[in-house]
C-alpha positions as CSV (number, residue, x, y, z in Angstrom):
1,X,18.6,1.8,-6.8
2,X,15.6,2.4,-4.5
3,X,15.4,6.1,-5.3
4,X,15.5,5.5,-9.1
5,X,12.6,3.0,-9.1
6,X,10.4,4.6,-6.4
7,X,10.3,7.9,-8.3
8,X,9.1,6.5,-11.6
9,X,5.4,6.1,-10.5
10,X,5.5,9.6,-8.9
11,X,6.6,11.2,-12.2
12,X,3.8,9.2,-14.0
13,X,1.3,10.6,-11.5
14,X,2.4,14.2,-12.1
15,X,2.2,13.8,-15.9
16,X,-1.2,12.1,-15.9
17,X,-2.9,14.4,-13.5
18,X,-1.4,17.7,-14.4
19,X,-4.5,19.8,-13.5
20,X,-5.5,21.1,-10.1
21,X,-5.4,19.8,-6.5
22,X,-9.1,18.9,-6.2
23,X,-10.6,15.4,-6.1
24,X,-12.7,16.3,-9.2
25,X,-9.5,16.8,-11.2
26,X,-8.7,13.2,-10.5
27,X,-12.1,12.1,-11.5
28,X,-13.1,11.5,-7.9
29,X,-16.0,12.4,-5.7
30,X,-15.3,13.2,-2.1
31,X,-17.4,12.0,0.8
32,X,-17.2,12.3,4.6
33,X,-18.3,10.2,7.6
34,X,-18.1,11.4,11.2
35,X,-17.9,8.4,13.5
36,X,-18.3,8.8,17.2
37,X,-15.3,6.5,17.9
38,X,-13.0,6.9,15.0
39,X,-13.6,10.6,14.2
40,X,-13.7,12.0,10.7
41,X,-13.2,9.6,7.8
42,X,-12.7,11.0,4.3
43,X,-13.2,8.7,1.3
44,X,-13.1,9.1,-2.4
45,X,-15.0,7.3,-5.2
46,X,-14.4,7.4,-9.0
47,X,-17.1,9.6,-10.7
48,X,-17.0,7.7,-14.0
49,X,-20.4,5.9,-14.4
50,X,-21.0,6.2,-10.7
51,X,-24.7,5.6,-11.3
52,X,-24.1,2.4,-13.3
53,X,-24.0,-1.1,-11.8
54,X,-20.3,-2.2,-11.5
55,X,-18.3,-4.2,-9.1
56,X,-16.5,-2.3,-6.3
57,X,-12.7,-2.2,-5.8
58,X,-11.8,-0.7,-2.4
59,X,-8.1,0.2,-2.4
60,X,-6.1,0.1,0.8
61,X,-3.1,2.5,0.4
62,X,0.6,2.1,1.3
63,X,2.3,3.5,4.3
64,X,2.8,7.0,5.5
65,X,0.6,9.9,6.5
66,X,0.7,11.5,3.0
67,X,-2.1,13.3,1.3
68,X,-3.3,12.1,-2.1
69,X,-1.5,15.0,-3.7
70,X,1.4,17.2,-2.7
71,X,1.8,20.5,-4.4
72,X,5.5,21.3,-4.2
73,X,6.5,24.9,-4.6
74,X,10.1,25.9,-5.2
75,X,11.1,29.4,-6.4
76,X,8.6,30.4,-9.0
77,X,7.9,26.8,-10.1
78,X,5.5,24.2,-8.8
79,X,5.0,20.5,-9.4
80,X,2.3,18.0,-8.2
81,X,3.2,14.6,-6.7
82,X,0.6,11.9,-6.3
83,X,0.8,9.2,-3.6
84,X,-2.2,7.0,-4.6
85,X,-1.4,5.1,-7.8
86,X,-3.3,6.9,-10.5
87,X,-2.8,4.0,-12.9
88,X,-5.0,1.9,-10.6
89,X,-7.7,4.5,-10.7
90,X,-7.5,4.9,-14.5
91,X,-7.1,1.2,-15.2
92,X,-10.0,0.0,-13.2
93,X,-12.5,2.9,-13.3
94,X,-14.1,1.8,-16.7
95,X,-15.2,-1.5,-15.3
96,X,-15.3,-0.9,-11.5
97,X,-16.3,1.6,-8.9
98,X,-12.9,2.5,-7.3
99,X,-12.8,3.9,-3.8
100,X,-10.2,4.5,-1.0
101,X,-10.1,6.3,2.3
102,X,-7.8,9.3,3.1
103,X,-5.3,9.0,5.9
104,X,-6.6,10.2,9.2
105,X,-6.3,13.9,9.7
106,X,-4.8,14.4,6.3
107,X,-6.2,16.7,3.5
108,X,-6.6,15.6,-0.1
109,X,-3.9,18.0,-1.1
110,X,-1.2,19.8,0.9
111,X,1.4,22.4,-0.1
112,X,5.1,22.1,0.6
113,X,7.6,24.9,0.0
114,X,11.2,23.9,-0.6
115,X,14.4,25.6,-1.9
116,X,15.2,22.7,-4.3
117,X,13.0,20.0,-5.7
118,X,13.8,16.4,-4.6
119,X,10.7,14.2,-4.6
120,X,12.2,11.5,-2.5
121,X,13.4,13.9,0.2
122,X,10.0,15.6,0.2
123,X,8.1,12.4,0.7
124,X,10.4,11.0,3.3
125,X,10.4,14.3,5.3
126,X,6.8,15.3,4.9
127,X,5.4,16.0,8.4
128,X,2.0,14.2,8.9
129,X,-0.6,15.7,11.2
130,X,-0.8,15.1,14.9
131,X,-4.2,13.3,14.3
132,X,-2.6,10.9,11.9
133,X,0.2,10.1,14.3
134,X,-2.3,9.6,17.1
135,X,-4.6,7.3,15.1
136,X,-2.1,5.6,12.8
137,X,-2.2,1.8,13.0
138,X,-3.8,-1.3,11.8
139,X,-6.9,-0.9,14.0
140,X,-8.0,2.5,12.8
141,X,-7.4,1.7,9.2
142,X,-9.3,-1.6,9.3
143,X,-12.2,-0.2,11.3
144,X,-12.5,3.0,9.1
145,X,-12.2,1.0,5.9
146,X,-15.0,-1.4,7.1
147,X,-17.3,1.5,7.8
148,X,-16.6,3.0,4.4
149,X,-17.2,-0.4,2.6
150,X,-20.6,-0.7,4.4
151,X,-21.5,2.8,3.3
152,X,-20.4,2.2,-0.3
153,X,-22.4,-1.0,-0.5
154,X,-25.5,1.0,0.5
155,X,-24.9,4.0,-1.8
156,X,-23.5,2.5,-5.0
157,X,-25.1,0.1,-7.5
158,X,-22.7,-2.8,-7.2
159,X,-23.1,-5.6,-9.7
160,X,-23.3,-9.1,-8.3
161,X,-22.5,-7.8,-4.9
162,X,-18.8,-8.2,-5.9
163,X,-16.6,-6.2,-3.5
164,X,-12.8,-6.5,-4.1
165,X,-10.4,-5.3,-1.3
166,X,-7.2,-4.5,-3.1
167,X,-4.2,-3.6,-0.9
168,X,-0.9,-2.2,-2.2
169,X,2.3,-2.4,-0.2
170,X,1.2,-1.8,3.5
171,X,-2.4,-1.9,2.3
172,X,-1.8,-5.5,1.3
173,X,-1.3,-6.2,5.1
174,X,-4.6,-4.5,5.9
175,X,-7.0,-6.2,3.5
176,X,-6.6,-9.8,4.8
177,X,-7.8,-8.7,8.3
178,X,-10.4,-6.4,6.7
179,X,-11.8,-9.3,4.8
180,X,-12.0,-11.4,7.9
181,X,-13.9,-8.7,9.7
182,X,-16.2,-7.5,6.9
183,X,-18.2,-10.3,5.2
184,X,-19.3,-8.0,2.3
185,X,-15.8,-8.5,0.8
186,X,-15.9,-11.2,-1.8
187,X,-12.3,-11.0,-3.2
188,X,-8.9,-10.1,-1.8
189,X,-6.0,-8.8,-3.8
190,X,-2.6,-8.2,-2.2
191,X,0.1,-6.5,-4.4
192,X,3.8,-6.2,-3.4
193,X,3.0,-7.0,0.2
194,X,4.2,-9.4,2.9
195,X,2.4,-12.0,4.9
196,X,4.7,-12.4,7.9
197,X,5.9,-10.0,10.6
198,X,6.9,-6.7,8.8
199,X,10.0,-6.5,10.9
200,X,11.2,-9.7,9.3
201,X,11.6,-8.0,6.0
202,X,14.7,-6.1,7.2
203,X,16.2,-9.3,8.6
204,X,15.6,-11.1,5.3
205,X,17.3,-8.3,3.4
206,X,20.4,-8.3,5.6
207,X,20.8,-12.1,5.3
208,X,20.5,-11.9,1.5
209,X,23.0,-9.0,1.5
210,X,25.5,-11.2,3.4
211,X,24.8,-14.2,1.2
212,X,25.5,-12.2,-2.0
213,X,28.7,-10.6,-0.7
214,X,27.4,-7.0,-0.1
215,X,29.0,-7.3,3.4
216,X,30.2,-10.1,5.6
217,X,28.1,-12.5,7.6
218,X,29.7,-11.1,10.7
219,X,28.7,-7.5,9.7
220,X,25.2,-8.7,8.9
221,X,24.8,-10.3,12.3
222,X,25.8,-7.0,14.0
223,X,23.1,-5.2,12.1
224,X,20.5,-7.8,12.8
225,X,21.3,-7.8,16.5
226,X,20.9,-4.1,16.5
227,X,17.5,-4.5,14.8
228,X,16.3,-6.9,17.5
229,X,17.2,-4.3,20.1
230,X,15.1,-1.7,18.3
231,X,12.2,-4.2,17.9
232,X,12.4,-4.9,21.6
233,X,12.1,-1.2,22.4
234,X,9.0,-0.9,20.2
235,X,7.3,-4.0,21.6
236,X,8.0,-2.7,25.1
237,X,6.2,0.6,24.5
238,X,3.6,-0.3,21.8
239,X,1.3,2.7,22.3
240,X,3.9,5.5,22.2
241,X,3.3,8.2,19.6
242,X,6.2,10.3,20.9
243,X,8.9,7.8,20.1
244,X,9.6,6.9,16.5
245,X,11.8,4.6,14.3
246,X,12.4,5.0,10.6
247,X,9.8,7.7,10.2
248,X,6.9,6.0,12.0
249,X,5.8,6.0,15.6
250,X,6.2,3.0,17.9
251,X,2.4,2.7,17.9
252,X,2.3,2.3,14.2
253,X,5.1,-0.2,14.1
254,X,3.8,-2.3,17.0
255,X,0.3,-2.3,15.5
256,X,1.4,-3.6,12.0
257,X,4.1,-5.9,13.4
258,X,1.8,-7.6,15.9
259,X,-0.9,-8.3,13.3
260,X,0.3,-11.1,11.0
261,X,-1.5,-11.2,7.6
262,X,-0.9,-14.9,7.0
263,X,-3.0,-15.7,10.1
264,X,-6.0,-13.9,8.5
265,X,-5.4,-15.1,5.0
266,X,-5.7,-18.8,6.0
267,X,-9.1,-18.1,7.6
268,X,-10.5,-16.9,4.3
269,X,-12.4,-19.1,1.9
270,X,-13.0,-16.3,-0.7
271,X,-10.7,-16.0,-3.7
272,X,-7.3,-14.4,-2.9
273,X,-4.8,-13.0,-5.4
274,X,-1.2,-12.4,-4.2
275,X,1.2,-10.7,-6.5
276,X,4.9,-10.1,-5.7
277,X,8.1,-9.0,-7.4
278,X,11.1,-11.2,-7.0
279,X,13.5,-8.2,-6.5
280,X,11.3,-6.4,-4.0
281,X,13.2,-5.4,-0.8
282,X,10.3,-3.6,0.8
283,X,8.2,-6.8,0.8
284,X,10.7,-9.6,0.1
285,X,9.3,-12.4,-2.0
286,X,10.5,-14.9,0.5
287,X,7.6,-13.9,2.8
288,X,5.1,-14.4,-0.1
289,X,6.6,-17.7,-1.0
290,X,5.9,-18.9,2.5
291,X,2.2,-17.9,2.1
292,X,2.0,-20.2,-0.9
293,X,3.7,-23.0,0.9
294,X,1.3,-22.7,3.9
295,X,-1.8,-22.8,1.6
296,X,-0.4,-26.0,0.0
297,X,0.3,-27.5,3.5
298,X,-3.3,-26.7,4.6
299,X,-4.8,-28.0,1.4
300,X,-6.5,-24.6,0.7
301,X,-7.1,-23.9,-3.0
302,X,-8.5,-20.3,-2.9
303,X,-5.0,-18.6,-3.4
304,X,-3.7,-17.5,-6.7
305,X,0.0,-16.6,-6.4
306,X,2.0,-14.8,-9.0
307,X,5.6,-13.5,-9.0
308,X,7.0,-11.0,-11.6
309,X,10.7,-12.0,-11.9
310,X,13.1,-9.1,-11.5
311,X,10.5,-6.6,-10.4
312,X,10.9,-4.5,-7.3
313,X,8.4,-2.7,-5.1
314,X,6.9,-0.4,-7.7
315,X,6.7,-3.2,-10.2
316,X,9.6,-2.0,-12.3
317,X,12.4,-4.3,-13.5
318,X,15.9,-2.9,-13.5
319,X,18.0,-3.8,-16.5
320,X,21.4,-2.5,-17.5
321,X,21.8,-1.2,-21.1
322,X,25.1,0.4,-22.3
323,X,26.3,0.4,-18.7
324,X,23.3,2.4,-17.4
325,X,20.4,1.2,-15.3
326,X,17.0,1.4,-16.9
327,X,13.6,0.7,-15.3
328,X,11.1,-1.3,-17.4
329,X,7.5,-1.0,-16.1
330,X,5.4,-4.2,-15.6
331,X,2.6,-2.3,-14.0
332,X,0.2,-2.6,-16.9
333,X,0.9,-6.3,-17.0
334,X,0.3,-6.6,-13.3
335,X,-3.0,-4.7,-13.4
336,X,-4.2,-6.7,-16.5
337,X,-3.5,-9.9,-14.5
338,X,-5.6,-8.6,-11.6
339,X,-8.5,-7.6,-13.8
340,X,-8.4,-11.0,-15.7
341,X,-8.4,-12.8,-12.3
342,X,-11.3,-10.8,-10.9
343,X,-13.4,-11.4,-14.1
344,X,-12.6,-15.2,-14.0
345,X,-13.5,-15.5,-10.3
């Protein structure tokens, strides 16, 4: 199930941006900042009407040390895979300046040679740079993003000083803290993200699996106990870049699983939009439901919370037709909802 849905956006990316591995082929301009403390920061801005006054959308990407594009070569064939959602760039670039930062130590495009093409296998086994592994974490991403936002605000004509920090997946965990630390941000959008400890997502999923009969409650408890053992190892060695778990260093896990987005969200008085899919296992909707509940408890009215029923992490709904699974995209619907909300706020 996860493979089928996750690959759909990747195939869209390949078809939409079928030309070249350069930023300009994506309608982007590339910029660089060299910071004494953070090192090199690469960032990209949509070229469309870049000299015209428009609000700014800063996109915080999802997890992994992936380049924007991966050129996969197998035999005499090649295919391009994108890792930054192109429909966000295309959907918003008419009305907004759209910008994002590259991952630390990661080129815009990288080439991978394989014997057989398997997009999921390539993405899960892509080897990020040593610099990315060394710097990867909430701290570098928030600090680098804040510097880039300050730079963008001085270099672009931004209408109404409206700066929207939009986080997708892991990026949705970054933007709440980013908005607390950078007062230039006027709106926050979190898409398919969580608000509690990221480790909690796996625990939620195992409890749900047991409750729905995928396996017994006893089997679920054994798995959850083993997860707690892994979490203890990570928290006991939070700065290690040599040890890893599920494709990420201990440092990365400890960084993102020590910083709790909800604690930042409740500090904000600016408009917040939180969008979830009810079938999302990467960012279970139960975490997002708790965010809404906490805002109600505190009497805060600056949160707009929306759930797309049946949608998983890439905002596709899985339906069964003639005994076969089929993915129905709700991405256009989701992005239209975000645009309408920004305009009305």
